[in-house]
mmCIF file of the N, C-alpha and C atoms, coordinates in Angstrom:
data_MODEL
# 
_entry.id   MODEL 
# 
loop_
_atom_site.group_PDB 
_atom_site.id 
_atom_site.type_symbol 
_atom_site.label_atom_id 
_atom_site.label_alt_id 
_atom_site.label_comp_id 
_atom_site.label_asym_id 
_atom_site.label_entity_id 
_atom_site.label_seq_id 
_atom_site.pdbx_PDB_ins_code 
_atom_site.Cartn_x 
_atom_site.Cartn_y 
_atom_site.Cartn_z 
_atom_site.occupancy 
_atom_site.B_iso_or_equiv 
_atom_site.pdbx_formal_charge 
_atom_site.auth_seq_id 
_atom_site.auth_comp_id 
_atom_site.auth_asym_id 
_atom_site.auth_atom_id 
_atom_site.pdbx_PDB_model_num 
ATOM 1   N N  . UNK A 1 1  ? 0.852   -1.179 0.000  1.00 0.00 ? 1  UNK A N  1 
ATOM 2   C CA . UNK A 1 1  ? 0.000   0.000  0.000  1.00 0.00 ? 1  UNK A CA 1 
ATOM 3   C C  . UNK A 1 1  ? 0.897   1.241  0.000  1.00 0.00 ? 1  UNK A C  1 
ATOM 4   N N  . UNK A 1 2  ? 1.025   1.919  -1.116 1.00 0.00 ? 2  UNK A N  1 
ATOM 5   C CA . UNK A 1 2  ? 1.991   3.009  -1.219 1.00 0.00 ? 2  UNK A CA 1 
ATOM 6   C C  . UNK A 1 2  ? 1.598   4.263  -0.436 1.00 0.00 ? 2  UNK A C  1 
ATOM 7   N N  . UNK A 1 3  ? 0.329   4.440  -0.115 1.00 0.00 ? 3  UNK A N  1 
ATOM 8   C CA . UNK A 1 3  ? -0.044  5.645  0.617  1.00 0.00 ? 3  UNK A CA 1 
ATOM 9   C C  . UNK A 1 3  ? 0.465   5.629  2.056  1.00 0.00 ? 3  UNK A C  1 
ATOM 10  N N  . UNK A 1 4  ? 0.917   4.493  2.544  1.00 0.00 ? 4  UNK A N  1 
ATOM 11  C CA . UNK A 1 4  ? 1.446   4.420  3.888  1.00 0.00 ? 4  UNK A CA 1 
ATOM 12  C C  . UNK A 1 4  ? 2.946   4.714  3.937  1.00 0.00 ? 4  UNK A C  1 
ATOM 13  N N  . UNK A 1 5  ? 3.552   4.851  2.796  1.00 0.00 ? 5  UNK A N  1 
ATOM 14  C CA . UNK A 1 5  ? 4.971   5.177  2.755  1.00 0.00 ? 5  UNK A CA 1 
ATOM 15  C C  . UNK A 1 5  ? 5.124   6.687  2.978  1.00 0.00 ? 5  UNK A C  1 
ATOM 16  N N  . UNK A 1 6  ? 5.706   7.118  4.104  1.00 0.00 ? 6  UNK A N  1 
ATOM 17  C CA . UNK A 1 6  ? 5.730   8.546  4.413  1.00 0.00 ? 6  UNK A CA 1 
ATOM 18  C C  . UNK A 1 6  ? 6.845   9.336  3.718  1.00 0.00 ? 6  UNK A C  1 
ATOM 19  N N  . UNK A 1 7  ? 7.762   8.676  3.072  1.00 0.00 ? 7  UNK A N  1 
ATOM 20  C CA . UNK A 1 7  ? 8.912   9.414  2.551  1.00 0.00 ? 7  UNK A CA 1 
ATOM 21  C C  . UNK A 1 7  ? 8.548   10.439 1.473  1.00 0.00 ? 7  UNK A C  1 
ATOM 22  N N  . UNK A 1 8  ? 7.742   10.152 0.437  1.00 0.00 ? 8  UNK A N  1 
ATOM 23  C CA . UNK A 1 8  ? 7.470   11.229 -0.527 1.00 0.00 ? 8  UNK A CA 1 
ATOM 24  C C  . UNK A 1 8  ? 6.528   12.286 0.041  1.00 0.00 ? 8  UNK A C  1 
ATOM 25  N N  . UNK A 1 9  ? 5.580   11.893 0.871  1.00 0.00 ? 9  UNK A N  1 
ATOM 26  C CA . UNK A 1 9  ? 4.604   12.860 1.366  1.00 0.00 ? 9  UNK A CA 1 
ATOM 27  C C  . UNK A 1 9  ? 5.199   13.782 2.411  1.00 0.00 ? 9  UNK A C  1 
ATOM 28  N N  . UNK A 1 10 ? 6.127   13.266 3.184  1.00 0.00 ? 10 UNK A N  1 
ATOM 29  C CA . UNK A 1 10 ? 6.777   14.118 4.171  1.00 0.00 ? 10 UNK A CA 1 
ATOM 30  C C  . UNK A 1 10 ? 7.639   15.189 3.502  1.00 0.00 ? 10 UNK A C  1 
ATOM 31  N N  . UNK A 1 11 ? 8.341   14.817 2.448  1.00 0.00 ? 11 UNK A N  1 
ATOM 32  C CA . UNK A 1 11 ? 9.150   15.809 1.736  1.00 0.00 ? 11 UNK A CA 1 
ATOM 33  C C  . UNK A 1 11 ? 8.269   16.825 1.019  1.00 0.00 ? 11 UNK A C  1 
ATOM 34  N N  . UNK A 1 12 ? 7.125   16.410 0.498  1.00 0.00 ? 12 UNK A N  1 
ATOM 35  C CA . UNK A 1 12 ? 6.186   17.345 -0.123 1.00 0.00 ? 12 UNK A CA 1 
ATOM 36  C C  . UNK A 1 12 ? 5.631   18.288 0.930  1.00 0.00 ? 12 UNK A C  1 
ATOM 37  N N  . UNK A 1 13 ? 5.310   17.790 2.086  1.00 0.00 ? 13 UNK A N  1 
ATOM 38  C CA . UNK A 1 13 ? 4.814   18.630 3.174  1.00 0.00 ? 13 UNK A CA 1 
ATOM 39  C C  . UNK A 1 13 ? 5.864   19.657 3.589  1.00 0.00 ? 13 UNK A C  1 
ATOM 40  N N  . UNK A 1 14 ? 7.096   19.220 3.766  1.00 0.00 ? 14 UNK A N  1 
ATOM 41  C CA . UNK A 1 14 ? 8.153   20.156 4.157  1.00 0.00 ? 14 UNK A CA 1 
ATOM 42  C C  . UNK A 1 14 ? 8.413   21.197 3.077  1.00 0.00 ? 14 UNK A C  1 
ATOM 43  N N  . UNK A 1 15 ? 8.429   20.783 1.835  1.00 0.00 ? 15 UNK A N  1 
ATOM 44  C CA . UNK A 1 15 ? 8.667   21.725 0.756  1.00 0.00 ? 15 UNK A CA 1 
ATOM 45  C C  . UNK A 1 15 ? 7.528   22.729 0.631  1.00 0.00 ? 15 UNK A C  1 
ATOM 46  N N  . UNK A 1 16 ? 6.304   22.292 0.790  1.00 0.00 ? 16 UNK A N  1 
ATOM 47  C CA . UNK A 1 16 ? 5.177   23.222 0.696  1.00 0.00 ? 16 UNK A CA 1 
ATOM 48  C C  . UNK A 1 16 ? 5.199   24.219 1.850  1.00 0.00 ? 16 UNK A C  1 
ATOM 49  N N  . UNK A 1 17 ? 5.535   23.793 3.055  1.00 0.00 ? 17 UNK A N  1 
ATOM 50  C CA . UNK A 1 17 ? 5.648   24.738 4.174  1.00 0.00 ? 17 UNK A CA 1 
ATOM 51  C C  . UNK A 1 17 ? 6.815   25.690 3.970  1.00 0.00 ? 17 UNK A C  1 
ATOM 52  N N  . UNK A 1 18 ? 7.891   25.216 3.405  1.00 0.00 ? 18 UNK A N  1 
ATOM 53  C CA . UNK A 1 18 ? 9.023   26.080 3.116  1.00 0.00 ? 18 UNK A CA 1 
ATOM 54  C C  . UNK A 1 18 ? 8.631   27.163 2.110  1.00 0.00 ? 18 UNK A C  1 
ATOM 55  N N  . UNK A 1 19 ? 7.927   26.785 1.077  1.00 0.00 ? 19 UNK A N  1 
ATOM 56  C CA . UNK A 1 19 ? 7.451   27.765 0.097  1.00 0.00 ? 19 UNK A CA 1 
ATOM 57  C C  . UNK A 1 19 ? 6.502   28.746 0.760  1.00 0.00 ? 19 UNK A C  1 
ATOM 58  N N  . UNK A 1 20 ? 5.607   28.251 1.567  1.00 0.00 ? 20 UNK A N  1 
ATOM 59  C CA . UNK A 1 20 ? 4.653   29.125 2.244  1.00 0.00 ? 20 UNK A CA 1 
ATOM 60  C C  . UNK A 1 20 ? 5.351   30.131 3.151  1.00 0.00 ? 20 UNK A C  1 
ATOM 61  N N  . UNK A 1 21 ? 6.299   29.671 3.947  1.00 0.00 ? 21 UNK A N  1 
ATOM 62  C CA . UNK A 1 21 ? 6.949   30.551 4.911  1.00 0.00 ? 21 UNK A CA 1 
ATOM 63  C C  . UNK A 1 21 ? 7.952   31.506 4.273  1.00 0.00 ? 21 UNK A C  1 
ATOM 64  N N  . UNK A 1 22 ? 8.570   31.103 3.185  1.00 0.00 ? 22 UNK A N  1 
ATOM 65  C CA . UNK A 1 22 ? 9.609   31.932 2.586  1.00 0.00 ? 22 UNK A CA 1 
ATOM 66  C C  . UNK A 1 22 ? 9.042   32.907 1.549  1.00 0.00 ? 22 UNK A C  1 
ATOM 67  N N  . UNK A 1 23 ? 8.022   32.495 0.815  1.00 0.00 ? 23 UNK A N  1 
ATOM 68  C CA . UNK A 1 23 ? 7.522   33.320 -0.286 1.00 0.00 ? 23 UNK A CA 1 
ATOM 69  C C  . UNK A 1 23 ? 6.199   33.997 0.043  1.00 0.00 ? 23 UNK A C  1 
ATOM 70  N N  . UNK A 1 24 ? 5.231   33.255 0.510  1.00 0.00 ? 24 UNK A N  1 
ATOM 71  C CA . UNK A 1 24 ? 3.885   33.795 0.659  1.00 0.00 ? 24 UNK A CA 1 
ATOM 72  C C  . UNK A 1 24 ? 3.774   34.732 1.856  1.00 0.00 ? 24 UNK A C  1 
ATOM 73  N N  . UNK A 1 25 ? 4.318   34.374 2.981  1.00 0.00 ? 25 UNK A N  1 
ATOM 74  C CA . UNK A 1 25 ? 4.173   35.193 4.187  1.00 0.00 ? 25 UNK A CA 1 
ATOM 75  C C  . UNK A 1 25 ? 4.820   36.567 4.036  1.00 0.00 ? 25 UNK A C  1 
ATOM 76  N N  . UNK A 1 26 ? 6.050   36.709 3.549  1.00 0.00 ? 26 UNK A N  1 
ATOM 77  C CA . UNK A 1 26 ? 6.601   38.065 3.383  1.00 0.00 ? 26 UNK A CA 1 
ATOM 78  C C  . UNK A 1 26 ? 5.829   38.909 2.381  1.00 0.00 ? 26 UNK A C  1 
ATOM 79  N N  . UNK A 1 27 ? 5.281   38.291 1.336  1.00 0.00 ? 27 UNK A N  1 
ATOM 80  C CA . UNK A 1 27 ? 4.497   39.056 0.371  1.00 0.00 ? 27 UNK A CA 1 
ATOM 81  C C  . UNK A 1 27 ? 3.237   39.629 1.013  1.00 0.00 ? 27 UNK A C  1 
ATOM 82  N N  . UNK A 1 28 ? 2.589   38.856 1.851  1.00 0.00 ? 28 UNK A N  1 
ATOM 83  C CA . UNK A 1 28 ? 1.371   39.364 2.488  1.00 0.00 ? 28 UNK A CA 1 
ATOM 84  C C  . UNK A 1 28 ? 1.687   40.335 3.617  1.00 0.00 ? 28 UNK A C  1 
ATOM 85  N N  . UNK A 1 29 ? 2.791   40.156 4.302  1.00 0.00 ? 29 UNK A N  1 
ATOM 86  C CA . UNK A 1 29 ? 3.117   41.059 5.400  1.00 0.00 ? 29 UNK A CA 1 
ATOM 87  C C  . UNK A 1 29 ? 3.597   42.419 4.899  1.00 0.00 ? 29 UNK A C  1 
ATOM 88  N N  . UNK A 1 30 ? 4.099   42.503 3.683  1.00 0.00 ? 30 UNK A N  1 
ATOM 89  C CA . UNK A 1 30 ? 4.558   43.770 3.125  1.00 0.00 ? 30 UNK A CA 1 
ATOM 90  C C  . UNK A 1 30 ? 3.442   44.558 2.458  1.00 0.00 ? 30 UNK A C  1 
ATOM 91  N N  . UNK A 1 31 ? 2.245   44.033 2.479  1.00 0.00 ? 31 UNK A N  1 
ATOM 92  C CA . UNK A 1 31 ? 1.129   44.720 1.839  1.00 0.00 ? 31 UNK A CA 1 
ATOM 93  C C  . UNK A 1 31 ? 0.790   45.994 2.603  1.00 0.00 ? 31 UNK A C  1 
ATOM 94  N N  . UNK A 1 32 ? 0.647   47.084 1.874  1.00 0.00 ? 32 UNK A N  1 
ATOM 95  C CA . UNK A 1 32 ? 0.244   48.346 2.491  1.00 0.00 ? 32 UNK A CA 1 
ATOM 96  C C  . UNK A 1 32 ? -1.073  48.783 1.880  1.00 0.00 ? 32 UNK A C  1 
ATOM 97  N N  . UNK A 1 33 ? -1.878  49.432 2.672  1.00 0.00 ? 33 UNK A N  1 
ATOM 98  C CA . UNK A 1 33 ? -3.163  49.904 2.202  1.00 0.00 ? 33 UNK A CA 1 
ATOM 99  C C  . UNK A 1 33 ? -2.987  51.240 1.493  1.00 0.00 ? 33 UNK A C  1 
ATOM 100 N N  . UNK A 1 34 ? -3.716  51.494 0.429  1.00 0.00 ? 34 UNK A N  1 
ATOM 101 C CA . UNK A 1 34 ? -3.542  52.769 -0.288 1.00 0.00 ? 34 UNK A CA 1 
ATOM 102 C C  . UNK A 1 34 ? -4.039  53.974 0.507  1.00 0.00 ? 34 UNK A C  1 
ATOM 103 N N  . UNK A 1 35 ? -5.014  53.792 1.360  1.00 0.00 ? 35 UNK A N  1 
ATOM 104 C CA . UNK A 1 35 ? -5.557  54.892 2.145  1.00 0.00 ? 35 UNK A CA 1 
ATOM 105 C C  . UNK A 1 35 ? -5.230  54.663 3.611  1.00 0.00 ? 35 UNK A C  1 
ATOM 106 N N  . UNK A 1 36 ? -4.229  55.357 4.089  1.00 0.00 ? 36 UNK A N  1 
ATOM 107 C CA . UNK A 1 36 ? -3.862  55.234 5.494  1.00 0.00 ? 36 UNK A CA 1 
ATOM 108 C C  . UNK A 1 36 ? -4.894  55.970 6.353  1.00 0.00 ? 36 UNK A C  1 
ATOM 109 N N  . UNK A 1 37 ? -5.271  55.422 7.476  1.00 0.00 ? 37 UNK A N  1 
ATOM 110 C CA . UNK A 1 37 ? -6.253  56.100 8.321  1.00 0.00 ? 37 UNK A CA 1 
ATOM 111 C C  . UNK A 1 37 ? -5.661  57.356 8.955  1.00 0.00 ? 37 UNK A C  1 
ATOM 112 N N  . UNK A 1 38 ? -6.490  58.377 9.059  1.00 0.00 ? 38 UNK A N  1 
ATOM 113 C CA . UNK A 1 38 ? -6.043  59.614 9.693  1.00 0.00 ? 38 UNK A CA 1 
ATOM 114 C C  . UNK A 1 38 ? -6.435  59.579 11.163 1.00 0.00 ? 38 UNK A C  1 
ATOM 115 N N  . UNK A 1 39 ? -5.593  60.092 12.032 1.00 0.00 ? 39 UNK A N  1 
ATOM 116 C CA . UNK A 1 39 ? -5.941  60.085 13.460 1.00 0.00 ? 39 UNK A CA 1 
ATOM 117 C C  . UNK A 1 39 ? -7.109  61.024 13.746 1.00 0.00 ? 39 UNK A C  1 
ATOM 118 N N  . UNK A 1 40 ? -7.990  60.573 14.595 1.00 0.00 ? 40 UNK A N  1 
ATOM 119 C CA . UNK A 1 40 ? -9.154  61.365 14.965 1.00 0.00 ? 40 UNK A CA 1 
ATOM 120 C C  . UNK A 1 40 ? -8.781  62.301 16.110 1.00 0.00 ? 40 UNK A C  1 
ATOM 121 N N  . UNK A 1 41 ? -9.555  63.354 16.254 1.00 0.00 ? 41 UNK A N  1 
ATOM 122 C CA . UNK A 1 41 ? -9.295  64.291 17.342 1.00 0.00 ? 41 UNK A CA 1 
ATOM 123 C C  . UNK A 1 41 ? -9.716  63.660 18.668 1.00 0.00 ? 41 UNK A C  1 
ATOM 124 N N  . UNK A 1 42 ? -9.064  64.078 19.732 1.00 0.00 ? 42 UNK A N  1 
ATOM 125 C CA . UNK A 1 42 ? -9.365  63.518 21.042 1.00 0.00 ? 42 UNK A CA 1 
ATOM 126 C C  . UNK A 1 42 ? -10.456 64.296 21.759 1.00 0.00 ? 42 UNK A C  1 
ATOM 127 N N  . UNK A 1 43 ? -10.927 65.401 21.181 1.00 0.00 ? 43 UNK A N  1 
ATOM 128 C CA . UNK A 1 43 ? -11.986 66.179 21.808 1.00 0.00 ? 43 UNK A CA 1 
ATOM 129 C C  . UNK A 1 43 ? -13.325 65.467 21.635 1.00 0.00 ? 43 UNK A C  1 
ATOM 130 N N  . UNK A 1 44 ? -14.126 65.515 22.694 1.00 0.00 ? 44 UNK A N  1 
ATOM 131 C CA . UNK A 1 44 ? -15.448 64.905 22.621 1.00 0.00 ? 44 UNK A CA 1 
ATOM 132 C C  . UNK A 1 44 ? -16.362 65.817 21.802 1.00 0.00 ? 44 UNK A C  1 
ATOM 133 N N  . UNK A 1 45 ? -17.216 65.258 20.986 1.00 0.00 ? 45 UNK A N  1 
ATOM 134 C CA . UNK A 1 45 ? -18.112 66.100 20.201 1.00 0.00 ? 45 UNK A CA 1 
ATOM 135 C C  . UNK A 1 45 ? -19.130 66.801 21.102 1.00 0.00 ? 45 UNK A C  1 
ATOM 136 N N  . UNK A 1 46 ? -19.500 68.020 20.709 1.00 0.00 ? 46 UNK A N  1 
ATOM 137 C CA . UNK A 1 46 ? -20.446 68.801 21.496 1.00 0.00 ? 46 UNK A CA 1 
ATOM 138 C C  . UNK A 1 46 ? -21.854 68.292 21.183 1.00 0.00 ? 46 UNK A C  1 
ATOM 139 N N  . UNK A 1 47 ? -22.546 67.866 22.205 1.00 0.00 ? 47 UNK A N  1 
ATOM 140 C CA . UNK A 1 47 ? -23.900 67.348 22.014 1.00 0.00 ? 47 UNK A CA 1 
ATOM 141 C C  . UNK A 1 47 ? -24.895 68.293 22.667 1.00 0.00 ? 47 UNK A C  1 
ATOM 142 N N  . UNK A 1 48 ? -25.973 68.560 21.971 1.00 0.00 ? 48 UNK A N  1 
ATOM 143 C CA . UNK A 1 48 ? -27.047 69.405 22.488 1.00 0.00 ? 48 UNK A CA 1 
ATOM 144 C C  . UNK A 1 48 ? -28.250 68.532 22.809 1.00 0.00 ? 48 UNK A C  1 
ATOM 145 N N  . UNK A 1 49 ? -28.965 68.841 23.891 1.00 0.00 ? 49 UNK A N  1 
ATOM 146 C CA . UNK A 1 49 ? -30.180 68.074 24.172 1.00 0.00 ? 49 UNK A CA 1 
ATOM 147 C C  . UNK A 1 49 ? -31.264 68.402 23.142 1.00 0.00 ? 49 UNK A C  1 
ATOM 148 N N  . UNK A 1 50 ? -32.056 67.415 22.858 1.00 0.00 ? 50 UNK A N  1 
ATOM 149 C CA . UNK A 1 50 ? -33.130 67.623 21.886 1.00 0.00 ? 50 UNK A CA 1 
ATOM 150 C C  . UNK A 1 50 ? -34.310 68.298 22.567 1.00 0.00 ? 50 UNK A C  1 
ATOM 151 N N  . UNK A 1 51 ? -34.932 69.180 21.852 1.00 0.00 ? 51 UNK A N  1 
ATOM 152 C CA . UNK A 1 51 ? -36.170 69.792 22.333 1.00 0.00 ? 51 UNK A CA 1 
ATOM 153 C C  . UNK A 1 51 ? -37.327 69.168 21.567 1.00 0.00 ? 51 UNK A C  1 
ATOM 154 N N  . UNK A 1 52 ? -37.996 68.215 22.178 1.00 0.00 ? 52 UNK A N  1 
ATOM 155 C CA . UNK A 1 52 ? -39.067 67.495 21.505 1.00 0.00 ? 52 UNK A CA 1 
ATOM 156 C C  . UNK A 1 52 ? -40.291 68.377 21.406 1.00 0.00 ? 52 UNK A C  1 
ATOM 157 N N  . UNK A 1 53 ? -41.001 68.413 20.267 1.00 0.00 ? 53 UNK A N  1 
ATOM 158 C CA . UNK A 1 53 ? -42.133 69.305 20.087 1.00 0.00 ? 53 UNK A CA 1 
ATOM 159 C C  . UNK A 1 53 ? -43.402 68.883 20.831 1.00 0.00 ? 53 UNK A C  1 
ATOM 160 N N  . UNK A 1 54 ? -43.450 67.719 21.430 1.00 0.00 ? 54 UNK A N  1 
ATOM 161 C CA . UNK A 1 54 ? -44.682 67.335 22.095 1.00 0.00 ? 54 UNK A CA 1 
ATOM 162 C C  . UNK A 1 54 ? -44.575 67.579 23.552 1.00 0.00 ? 54 UNK A C  1 
# 
């Protein structure tokens, strides 16, 4: 039963993780967003009480 032989599958597993860690992860970690968020002001907004007409 060849599927029980771990030698080719283990090397495929190691090679795929090596590709993932060396190529894919740095590409995704270097991604920058085109619109950087601007810092909001720390002042609380001025709120007025509502005057209900009834």
